N, C-alpha and C positions, 0 to 999 in steps of 0.2 A: 505493499500499498503507501510507504512513505517512496518508494522509487518512482511511483506514478504521479505522487504529487510533485515532488521533483520536475521531474519532464515533464508536466505543464505547466512548474513555473519558468521553466530554463526557455521551455516553449515561446509563452508570453514575451521573457525577458528579448529573446531574438527578434520576436515582432517590434517592439519598440526602438529595437537598435539605430533606424533608422531617423525616427521622428523623436526618442526625447532617448537619448545615451544615456542621461546622468539616472534617469528611472534605472534603464538597462543595467548598469553599471551594481545600481541599491539593490535589484535583489540577486544578480550575479553573484554579489556581496553578502548577503543573508544564505544563501546556496552553497558557500563556499566557507560558512563558518559551522555548519556541521558535516560537509566533505569536504574538506581542503584537498582532498585527490581528484573530484569530478573534473575528467579531463573535459567536459562538453561546458561547465562553470565558466571553466580556466579559459578557457579559448572564447568564451563567450566575452567575459573578464577582459579579454585583450582587445575585443574587437570594439567592444564598450572603447576599450581607452583611446585606441587608433582613434576611433569616431572624435573624442573629445582632446585631441593633439596631444597626447601626454605618452608618449611614441616608447620614452625608456620604461614607464611600468607597465607598459604593453607586451613589453618584449620577456621583461624577467614573468610574467603570466605563460608568455609562450614555453619561453627556458622550462618553466617548471610543468607546464601538461608535456614535452616532448622528453622529460628525466622518466615522467611516469611511463607512457608510454611511445613511442613515435607514432604519429597522426599526420593526414592532410591536410585540416588546417591548419595547426600551429606551423607544420613546415612551409606553408607557401607564406601565414601572415608575418614569418620569422623572413623570410626573404623578402616581402615586400618592405619591411621595415630595415632592413641591410641595404636595400637599396634606397631607400631613402635618404640615407646616412653616405653615401657613396660607397659604401663598402661593398661594389659590384662581386667582386670573387664569392665570399661566402655566400650573397643574393643566390647568384647561382649554382651553387653546391646543397643548397637550402631547397630549391625551385627543383633543381634533378635529381633531388631525394624524394620529394613530392610525385613526381614521373616515376620513378623507381617504384612508387606503392602502388600507381595508378596512371598505365600508360593514357589514359583518359585525358588526363592531367597537358600534356604534351602539350594538343593546342590554346587551347588558353596561357599558359607559362612561355610558351613562345614568344606572346607578344610580350610580355613581361621581360625578357630575356633578349628580345630585339632592342626595345626600349634602353638597353644595359648599352649595346654594342653599335645603336647611332652615335 
């Protein structure tokens, strides 16, 4: 029952990300108080922090998520943050790791990689 309740909260926070990142961040923080290793909540919190231009804090969320389990969402977002910091070599590393996990990501991530090489 608890997992379903948490999933409902995560889904609500994800819907809020585009228009109300502050509220989404509150929900993700609430979930993480009880489940600090919840990968979906960590990635959601990182995404909310990115929307709020708090890239260093967001990167910490994605790093923690990746320390628990390698996952595509954290790999891509970590790559985006590194790209924004002009750390292109490491950004490409994370994009390539995401492609290794799911080759269908190749088309999307090629756009980011092409931006680096321009």
